[in-house]
C-alpha positions as a Python dict, from the first residue, in 0.01 Angstrom:
ca = {
    (1, 'X'): (0, 0, 0),
    (2, 'X'): (-175, -187, 349),
    (3, 'X'): (-214, -33, 680),
    (4, 'X'): (135, -160, 808),
    (5, 'X'): (329, -93, 519),
    (6, 'X'): (220, 277, 544),
    (7, 'X'): (261, 300, 941),
    (8, 'X'): (607, 150, 902),
    (9, 'X'): (677, 397, 627),
    (10, 'X'): (536, 684, 821),
    (11, 'X'): (749, 588, 1143),
    (12, 'X'): (1049, 565, 997),
    (13, 'X'): (1000, 912, 770),
    (14, 'X'): (955, 1099, 1146),
    (15, 'X'): (1297, 933, 1217),
    (16, 'X'): (1140, 715, 1504),
    (17, 'X'): (1190, 347, 1632),
    (18, 'X'): (906, 109, 1738),
    (19, 'X'): (1007, 233, 2093),
    (20, 'X'): (1007, 552, 2057),
    (21, 'X'): (657, 525, 1894),
    (22, 'X'): (551, 306, 2151),
    (23, 'X'): (634, 559, 2414),
    (24, 'X'): (492, 849, 2267),
    (25, 'X'): (162, 655, 2219),
    (26, 'X'): (154, 474, 2552),
    (27, 'X'): (169, 134, 2404),
    (28, 'X'): (406, -153, 2394),
    (29, 'X'): (671, -197, 2159),
    (30, 'X'): (497, -505, 2041),
    (31, 'X'): (170, -365, 1925),
    (32, 'X'): (378, -130, 1710),
    (33, 'X'): (512, -448, 1583),
    (34, 'X'): (200, -622, 1532),
    (35, 'X'): (80, -274, 1354),
    (36, 'X'): (361, -323, 1137),
    (37, 'X'): (342, -681, 1042),
    (38, 'X'): (-44, -700, 998),
    (39, 'X'): (-87, -912, 1266),
    (40, 'X'): (-333, -661, 1469),
    (41, 'X'): (-502, -330, 1382),
    (42, 'X'): (-418, 14, 1548),
    (43, 'X'): (-802, 121, 1752),
    (44, 'X'): (-960, 466, 1567),
    (45, 'X'): (-747, 679, 1886),
    (46, 'X'): (-428, 536, 1843),
    (47, 'X'): (-492, 602, 1456),
    (48, 'X'): (-537, 1000, 1537),
    (49, 'X'): (-283, 1003, 1830),
    (50, 'X'): (-17, 798, 1509),
    (51, 'X'): (-138, 1061, 1276),
    (52, 'X'): (-31, 1341, 1509),
    (53, 'X'): (320, 1185, 1589),
    (54, 'X'): (404, 1111, 1262),
    (55, 'X'): (188, 1473, 1090),
    (56, 'X'): (-25, 1271, 836),
    (57, 'X'): (-430, 1282, 851),
    (58, 'X'): (-622, 1025, 961),
    (59, 'X'): (-757, 998, 593),
    (60, 'X'): (-415, 885, 535),
    (61, 'X'): (-446, 522, 734),
    (62, 'X'): (-796, 457, 535),
    (63, 'X'): (-724, 557, 159),
    (64, 'X'): (-619, 224, -21),
}
């Protein structure tokens, strides 16, 4: 599973829209879209915050 797939699945499991996630992370919806389509990747700080928002460890993002 790719990082993009994990991010999308975790967001949906948390019951968040892309807009809601973007607001919690203080990024644009377009940034979330890029992460979820694999055309961009979040930086380490955003990965940490993503983990807190959707309640997963940073290891979740980095494992295959």
